Structure formats: C-alpha cells, structure tokens
C-alpha positions in Angstrom: -22.1 -1.1 -14.4 -23.3 2.5 -13.7 -21.4 2.3 -10.3 -18.3 1.2 -12.0 -18.3 4.2 -14.4 -19.1 6.6 -11.6 -16.2 5.2 -9.5 -13.8 5.4 -12.5 -14.9 9.0 -13.1 -14.4 9.9 -9.5 -10.9 8.4 -9.5 -10.0 10.4 -12.6 -11.4 13.6 -11.1 -9.4 13.1 -7.9 -6.2 12.5 -9.8 -6.9 15.7 -11.9 -7.4 17.7 -8.6 -4.1 16.2 -7.3 -2.4 17.2 -10.6 -3.7 20.8 -10.4 -2.9 21.1 -6.7 0.7 20.1 -7.0 1.8 22.8 -9.5 4.0 22.2 -12.5 7.8 22.3 -13.1 9.9 19.1 -12.4 11.5 17.0 -15.0 9.7 13.7 -16.0 11.8 10.6 -16.3 14.9 11.2 -18.4 18.0 13.2 -17.3 18.0 14.8 -20.7 14.8 16.6 -19.9 13.1 14.9 -22.9 9.6 13.7 -22.4 9.5 10.0 -21.4 7.1 8.5 -24.0 7.0 5.2 -22.0 5.4 7.0 -19.0 7.6 4.7 -16.8 7.3 6.7 -13.6 3.5 7.2 -14.0 3.0 3.5 -14.8 5.0 2.7 -11.6 2.8 4.8 -9.5 -0.4 3.3 -11.0 0.9 -0.2 -10.5 1.6 0.6 -6.9 -1.6 2.4 -6.0 -4.3 1.1 -8.4 -5.3 -2.6 -8.1 -7.7 -4.6 -10.3 -10.4 -6.6 -8.5 -10.6 -10.3 -9.2 -13.3 -9.8 -11.9 -10.7 -7.7 -13.9 -13.5 -5.2 -14.7 -13.1 -2.9 -11.7 -10.2 -1.3 -10.0 -9.6 0.4 -6.7 -7.4 3.4 -6.1 -5.3 3.8 -2.9 -5.6 7.6 -2.5 -3.7 7.5 0.8 -0.9 5.7 -1.0 -0.8 8.5 -3.7 -0.7 11.0 -0.8 2.2 9.2 0.7 4.0 9.3 -2.7 3.1 12.9 -3.2 6.6 14.0 -4.1 6.9 11.3 -6.8 3.4 12.1 -8.1 4.3 15.8 -8.2 7.4 15.0 -10.2 5.4 13.0 -12.7 2.6 15.5 -13.1 5.1 18.4 -13.3 6.9 16.6 -16.1 3.7 16.0 -18.0 2.8 19.6 -17.6 6.2 20.7 -18.9 5.9 18.9 -22.3 6.2 21.3 -25.2 3.6 21.3 -28.0 6.2 19.9 -30.3 6.9 16.9 -28.1 3.2 16.4 -27.4 
C-alpha cells in the first residue's frame, strides 16, 4: 500500500514538473477560448498514457508517451494555466 501511494505521488510530481517546464499560454479545448469544464483533452491524454493494472488499485504512467505527445500536453497545461479566477 505504501508503495502504491509513493508511486502515485511520484506520478503527480512528474506531471507537475512537466506542467511547469512547458510554460503557459495556449487555448484549452474550445475555439471560443472558454475553459473546457469537461477536461476532454486532458482525459484523452490520461486514457492514452495511464493504464490501470488488473487489480484496479494501481496504475502505470507511460512517461515516454507523454513526452511523445508533448505538444498536446503543453496545449492542455497552457489552457489550464490560462483559466481566469472567475472561470475557476
């Protein structure tokens, strides 16, 4: 159990570093520039690069896959960073 929590924290930390390292300024989701409250692009990336193990209690992150989709990840993270306080 402790290992599972550590792995999840490590995954979150790595995603946070990726978010910080990509900068912030693209539009997320909708052409109108409005915040996409469905998180469709983010969910798509997670489905593509995070897989649940058979026990459905653990997951594995394909970091190389995220690196391959760096442009899409940057777009998603920039969009999240651009959300105004009012929209948040």
